[in-house]
N, C-alpha and C positions, 0 to 999 in steps of 0.2 A: 838340612836341619829338620829334626823330628821332635814331636812333643807328644804327651800323653793326654788322651781325652778323658775328662772327668765330668760329664754332665750329671745333673741331678736326676735321680730316678723317680718315677711316679710312685706314689704311695700304693701299697697293695694291702688290702684288709686281711689277706691270708698270710702275710709274712710280717714279722715285727721289724722295726727299723734297726734293731741291734743285732740281728743274726747274720748280717753280711750279705744276704741274698739280694738286697736291693742296690748293692754297690755295683757299678758297671764293671764289666770285664776290662781289665787294663790292656789296651792295645795301642799300637803305634799309629799316629796320624800320618798318613803318607803324603808327601809333596807330589806335585804333578809329575816331576821327573822320576820319582820313585815308583809311581803307579805304572808309568810306561815301561820302566825297566823290569818291574816285576811281572807285568803282563807278557812281555816278550819271553822272559825266562819261564813263566808258567806255561805258555803255549808250547815251548820247546820240550819242557818236562812232560806235558800231557801227551804230546806226540810220541815221545820215547816210551812213556808208560803204556800207551796203546799198542805200540809195536811189541814191547816186552810181554805184555799179557797175551797177545795173540800168538806169539811164538811159544810161550809156555803151553797155551791151549792146543797148538798144533802138535807139539811133541806128546802131550798128555793124551790127546785124542788118537794119535797113532798107536800108542801102547794100549789104550782101552779098547780100540777096535779089534785087537787080537784076543782080548779077554771076554768081550761081551758080544751078544748077538744083535742083529738089527732090531729085533723085537725089544730087547732091553733098552737100547738107545731110544726107541720110539716111546716107551713108557716114561722114561725120564724127561724126554722132550715134551710130552703131554703135560707132566707135572710142572716143568719149568715155565710153560706158557701161563698156567694159572698163577704161579708164584710171581712172575715178572709183572703181570697185570695188577695183582694184589699189592705188590710192593709199590707200584706206580700210584695206586689209589691211597695207600697208607701214607705216602709222602705228603700228599695233599697240597704241595706248593706253599705250605705255611712258612717254612723256613726261609723262603725267598724274600718275604717281607722284612726279616731281620738282616738279610744280606744287603738290601738296598737302603736301609735306614742309616741316617747320618751319624747318630750317636750309637756307641757300642751297646750291645745287649747286656742286661744285668744277669746275674746268676738266676734270679727268679724267672726272667724271660726264658732262659735256656731250660730251667726245670720244668716250667709249664709246657714248653714245646715238646720236651722229652716225654712228659706224662701223656700228652695228647697223642703223639705218634706211636708211643709204646702201646697205649691202650687200644688205638685204632688197629694197629698191626696184630695184636693179640686177638682181637675180636675177629678180624679177617681170617686168621690162622684157625681159630676154632670153627668158624663158619665153613671154611673149606674142608676141614676134617669131618665135621658132622655131615655135610652133604656128600662127600666123595668116598668116605670110608666103606660104605656098604657096597661099592662097586668093585669088589675083588681087589687083586694085587695092585692094579693100576691106581685105583682110588686110595689104597693104603699108602702107596709110595708118595702120592701127592700130599696126603695128610702129614706124613713124616717130613717131607721137604718144607711144608708151610711153617714148621717150627722155626725156620730161619728168619721169618718176618719180624718178630719182636726183637730177636738178637741183632738184626740189621738196624732197627730203629735206634738202638743205643748210641750209634755213632753220629746221630743228627747234630748235636751241639758242636761237636768237633769239626764236622764238615763246614758248618756255618762260620765258625771262627776262622778257619783256614781260608775259606772263600773270601771273607771280608778283607783279609790281609794279602790276598793273592799269593798265598803260600801253598803251592801245589806239590812240593816235594814229599811232605808227609803223607798226603792222600795217595800219591803214586806208590810210595813205599808200602802202604797198607794193601793196595790192590795187588801188588806183585807178591807180597807175602801170603795173602789169603789164597791166591791162585796156586802157589806152590803147595800149600797145605791141602787144598782141594784135590789136586791130582795125586799128590803123595798119598793121602788117606784113601782115596778111591782105589788107586792101583794096589795098595797094601792089603786092603780088606777083600777086594775081589780076588786077588791072588790067594788069600787065606780061605776063600770059599764062600764068602758072603754074596757073590753074584751081584745082581743089580742093586741090592740093598746097600752095598758099599758105595755106589755112586750116589744114591739118594741121601744116605747119612753124610756124605761129603759136603752136601749143600749146607747142612747145619754147622759142620766144622768150619767151613769157609766164613760163614757169618759170625761165628763165635770168635775165631782167630782174628778176623778183620777188625771187629769192634774192640777186642782187648788190645790189639796192637795200636789202634788209634788212641785209645785212653792212655796207653803208656807213653806215646810220643807227644801227646797233646794234653798235659796235665789239667789245663783250664777247662777241658771238656768233661771233667769228672764231676758231675752234678747228680743230685738225687731228684727223681721225678716228683713234682708237686703240682697237681692239677690247679689251674687258675683260669676260669672262663673269661674273667676280665682282661687277662693278658693275651689270650688267644683270639678273642673276638675281633679286635681291630686288625688282625692279620688275615682274616678269612677272606675278605673281599678280593684283595690283591692276590692272595694265594690260590683261590679257586680260578680266577681268570688266568693266572700264570699256568696252572695245571691243565686248564681247558685247552690251551694251545697244544700241549702234548697229547691230550685225548684226541683232538681233531686230527692231528698228524698220524696218530696210530690208526684211527678209523679210516683215514684217507689211504694209508698204505695197504690195509687189509681189504679195503673196498677195490683198490687197484688190482690186487690179486684176484678177487672174485670176478671183477669185470673182464679181466683177460681170459680167465678160464671159461666164462660163460660165452663171451663173444668170439674169441679166437681158439679156444680149446685148451686142454691140459698141457699139450706139448708146448704151446706158446707160453704158458705160465712157467714151464721149466726153462725155456729160453730166457725169460725175464729174470728168473731166480739166478741164473748164472751171470747175466749181465749186471744184476744188482751186486753180486759178489765182486765183480771186477770194479764196480764204482765205490767199493768200500775203501779203496786206496785214497782217492781224493776226499771222501767223506770223513776219513779218520783225521785228516789235516784240518778240515773245516770244522769238525766237532770240537777240536781243541780250541780253535779261535772262538766258537760260540760259547764254549764253557768259560773262557777268560773274559769275554766281552762284558757280560753283565756285572760282575763285581768290579771290573776295571772301570766301566763307565760310571758305576755308582760312586766309586772313590773320586773320580774326576769331577763329577757333579758336586760332591762334597767339598772338593778343593777349589771350586769356583773357576775351573779351567775354561778356556775358550773351546766350547764343545763343537761349535760349527767347524772350526779348523780341525779339530781332532777327528770328526766324522769324515771329512774329506781325506785326511791322511790315512785313516784306517781303510776306507774304501780302496784307495789307490794301492796301498801296500798289500792288502788282501788279495786284490785282483792280480797284481804282478806275481805274488807268491803262488797263487793258484795256477797261473799260467805255466809255471815251471813244472807242475805235475800233470796238468790236463792236456797240454799240447803234445808232449811225448806219449802220454797214454793213448790219445786218439790215434796218433800216427802209427804206433806199433800194433794196434789192435788187429788189423787185417792179416798180419803175419803171425802174431802170437796166439790168437784164439784157435785157429786150426792146427797150429804146430803143437801147442800144449794141451789142448782139450780134445781136438779131433774135428773133422770137417762137419760132423753132425751139429755142431754148435755154431756154424757160420752166421746164422741169422742174428746171433747176439752181437756180431760186429757192428751192425747198423744201428743198434740202440745207443751205443756209446757216444757218437758225436753230438746229437741233440741234448742228451742228458748232461754231457760235460759242458755244453754252452750254457745250459741252465745253471749249473753249479758255478760257472765262472761269473755270470751276471748276478744271479739272485744270491749266491753265497756271499759275494763281496758286499752287496747292499745289506743283507740281513746281519752280518757280523757287526757292522757299525750301528744300524738303526734299531734292531730289536734289542740289543743290549742297552742302548740309550733310552728307548721308550720304557723298558722295564725299570731302569734306574730312576726315572722321574715318576714312576707310578702309573704309567699309561699302558697297563697290561691289556685293557679292553681294545686298544688300538691294534695291538699284535694279534689279538684274537680275531678282530674284524678283518685284518689283512689275510690271515690264514683262511678264513671262511670265504673271502672274496675270490681266492684262487680256485676253489673247489668247482664251481660251475663252469669256469673257463677251461679247467683241465678236462672235465667230463665232455664238454661241447667239442673239444678238439680230438681227444683221445678215442672216444668210442666210435665215431664214424671212420677214423683213420685205421682203427684196428681191422676193419672189414676190407680195407684197401691194401695197406702196407704191412699189416701184422704188428709185431711187438715194438718196432721203432716208434710206433704211435705214442707209446708211453713217454718217450723222450720229448716229443713235440707237445704232449699234454703238459709235461713239466714246464716247458717254455711258456705256454699259454697261461699257466697258473702264476708264473712269475710276473706277468704284466699286472694282474689284479693285485697281487701282494705288494709289488713295488709301488704302485700308485697310492695305495692306502698308507703304507709305512712312510714314504716321503712326505705325503701330505700331513700326516700326524706330527712328524718330527719338525716340519717347517713352521708349525704353530708355536714352537718353543725356541728355535734357533735357526739361523740362516746358513745354508751350505749349498755346494754345487756338486752334483754326482757326475755328470757327463764328462767333463774334461779329465776326471781321474779314472773313469771306468772304460771309456771307449778305446783309448790307445792300447792298453794291455789286452782287451778283448779281441780287437781286430788283429793285433800282432799274433795272438795265440791261434786265432782262426787261420790266418795265412800260413803260419808254421805247421799247424796240424794238417792242413791240405797238402802242402808240399811233402811233408813226411809220409803221409798216407799214399801219395803217388809213388814214393820210393819203395814203400812196402809192397805195393801191388806189383811193381816192376821187378823186384828182386825175388818174389815168391813167398811161400808160406813156411819160413824157417825161423828159428829163434834168432839167428844172426841177422836175418832180414829185418825183423822187428827191432832189434837193437840198432841197426844202421838207421832205420826210419826214425826212431826216437832221438837219436843223436842229431840227425838232420833238423828235425823239428826244434830241438832245443837250441841249436846253433842259430837257426833263423829267428827264433823268438828273441834271443838275447841281442842279436845284431839289430833287429828292428826296434827293439826298445832303446837300445843304445843311441840310435838316431833320433827316435821320436819322443821317448819318455825317460830320459837318462837319469834324472834326479831320483825318481821313484824306484828305478831299477837298482841304483846304488844304495838307496835307503833300505830296500828289502834284503839286499845281500848283507849289508852291515848289520841289520837287525838279526838275521839268521845266524851270522857268525857270533854276534854278541850273546845271543840266546844260548847257543851251544857252549860257548866259553863259561857262561854263568852256571850252566848245569854241571860242567866238569869241575869248576873251581869252588863252588859253594859247598859248605859242610853238608854232610849226608842228609840230615833231617831238618835243615833250617827252613 
């Protein structure tokens, strides 16, 4: 049973009561069961979206690689670095405050948010253009690419409305459409003779097409920007803390690269870069869970659900599901890395086990607790947890780099998980009661045993693709068998939820 939320909106001196902007956006109040159903479907949709976008990117890159030079790609990559960081700053995390709010936003809220983000994005674009344009072609390319920033900001209201309703199908559709236009435009113009400028202007086309598509499929997101400091100011505190977590993580990742290069050398950094690409397989899955967790927990908090029980269930299911990816991946690595990439990348093999153990433990905890803490407004706790992990990571990683090389990064990740988990669990237990260990230990130990046995199979059979496949299958079989004996209920729950999510993706209307 669903109902419509109709809370009274606060008065705003900048808008009159009769113009409709203070009326709340009509949205569906989700029951506890509907939240869980949509969260499962949303995670499945987001995983498929990620795979689709990466596949389109792979095909597009293969074509572009034949049309452009490495220097061309390097210039666009330089510009993309600036644009990514500027887009990150322009978002400001302000919209996150509207996602977690119990009452739906009004059109005035969305108009104010749009004005804020559009203005900030435009200012950043002009700043980038003014600073970099004098630096020849590479600066001019970056200036052109920066024009995409305000165009991307236009979609902010629509993203918020869809996130609040856990409706990820329109967002996935937008990303796939804009990716197709990006590569289509770039390939067409480069073939016509525009060279690297075809790829740079494709950034603008992608932003424009994506924003227009979102406005078409989400009519309620069509608002006119109207600045209102009184509406934006209450969102800033939470928004900045929310965004600060991303900034710290970004600095941590860049700092990790710098430390590896300084302490172990550029070759070691290359090994880490390859290992990190391998880890994108489980990270894609976890990123989808992280994305759904915050709005999902916000809706459950609003529905007055039993959050402690929900946290326990999310940890258990996230851990079990992660093991299906991580155990076979670790097992196959000794065979697949040399077989597919060459023996010169063998050092990357030893990075994967500790890194995957970190993802198994910290990934499962963070999916449940970070989303919950953000949902109740405890963004500072998430920031403290992120900061707590940094010195532990450095204390373990830097000395080990001198001894074992790049695998030290994985052990550094494990050390950081200790600090992060302690802060997250402590902060969450101030508001609700739950138990992590009984839900996390069985799948973690099962995945570890399965990965070790599969690894031994790979080493015994040799460095071939078939050997890696055999090792992965052995690890998967051992994992399932162990959980069937030890943790059967959550194993069955994970399988049922996965099947249900895929069915919902297939059965639901295209843009619902």
